[in-house]
C-alpha positions as CSV (number, residue, x, y, z in Angstrom):
1,M,-39.8,-94.2,-12.9
2,N,-38.6,-90.6,-12.5
3,H,-39.3,-88.5,-15.5
4,P,-37.0,-85.6,-16.5
5,S,-38.3,-82.3,-15.5
6,R,-37.4,-80.6,-18.8
7,V,-37.8,-82.1,-22.2
8,V,-37.5,-79.8,-25.2
9,L,-38.5,-80.8,-28.7
10,Y,-37.0,-78.6,-31.5
11,T,-39.5,-78.8,-34.4
12,R,-40.9,-77.0,-37.3
13,S,-44.4,-76.8,-38.9
14,G,-45.3,-79.7,-41.2
15,C,-42.6,-82.0,-39.8
16,H,-44.0,-85.5,-39.6
17,L,-41.0,-86.9,-37.8
18,C,-41.5,-84.2,-35.2
19,E,-45.1,-85.2,-34.7
20,D,-44.0,-88.8,-34.3
21,A,-41.3,-87.8,-31.8
22,K,-43.8,-85.8,-29.7
23,A,-46.3,-88.6,-29.7
24,L,-43.6,-91.1,-28.5
25,L,-42.4,-88.7,-25.8
26,V,-46.0,-88.1,-24.6
27,R,-46.8,-91.8,-24.7
28,H,-43.9,-92.3,-22.2
29,G,-45.4,-89.7,-19.8
30,L,-43.1,-86.8,-20.6
31,Q,-44.2,-83.2,-20.7
32,V,-42.8,-81.7,-23.8
33,D,-41.9,-78.1,-24.5
34,E,-42.0,-77.5,-28.2
35,V,-39.7,-74.9,-29.9
36,D,-40.3,-74.1,-33.5
37,I,-36.9,-73.5,-34.9
38,D,-38.3,-71.3,-37.7
39,T,-38.9,-68.6,-35.2
40,D,-35.2,-68.2,-34.4
41,P,-32.5,-67.8,-37.1
42,D,-29.9,-69.2,-34.8
43,L,-31.8,-72.4,-34.2
44,V,-32.4,-72.7,-38.0
45,E,-28.6,-72.4,-38.5
46,R,-27.9,-74.9,-35.7
47,Y,-30.4,-77.6,-36.6
48,G,-31.3,-77.0,-40.2
49,L,-32.9,-80.2,-41.5
50,C,-31.7,-82.3,-38.6
51,I,-35.1,-82.1,-36.8
52,P,-36.6,-83.2,-34.6
53,V,-34.1,-82.7,-31.9
54,V,-34.9,-83.9,-28.4
55,E,-33.1,-82.3,-25.5
56,I,-33.5,-84.0,-22.1
57,E,-32.4,-82.1,-19.0
58,G,-30.3,-79.7,-21.1
59,R,-28.5,-82.5,-23.1
60,E,-29.2,-83.2,-26.7
61,R,-30.2,-86.9,-26.9
62,F,-31.8,-87.5,-30.3
63,R,-31.7,-86.0,-33.8
64,G,-34.0,-87.2,-36.5
65,R,-35.8,-90.2,-35.2
66,V,-36.2,-91.0,-31.5
67,D,-35.0,-94.5,-30.7
68,E,-37.7,-95.8,-28.3
69,R,-35.4,-98.4,-26.7
70,L,-32.8,-95.8,-25.9
71,L,-35.5,-93.5,-24.6
72,V,-36.7,-96.1,-22.2
73,R,-33.1,-96.8,-21.0
74,L,-32.6,-93.0,-20.5
75,L,-35.8,-92.7,-18.5
76,A,-34.8,-95.7,-16.4
77,G,-31.4,-94.1,-15.6
78,R,-29.4,-96.6,-17.5
79,G,-28.7,-94.6,-20.6
80,A,-25.2,-93.7,-22.0
81,P,-23.8,-90.5,-20.6
């Protein structure tokens, strides 16, 4: 299975859903770049309370909870465009 070369997890300190999302992504063999939205006012404005946000290959794929079944499909190349 080819893994995406770039996975970004937009997060913030103390976010339990963010921790769950990261654990799930790592469990599927992905290398995750974490970005704390609280370090950038533009990101806070963009995402607010809608975190975690997972971006795969430059495309936003998940907000809030990560759907593991959809993640598996995306990694297998069968995900929705």
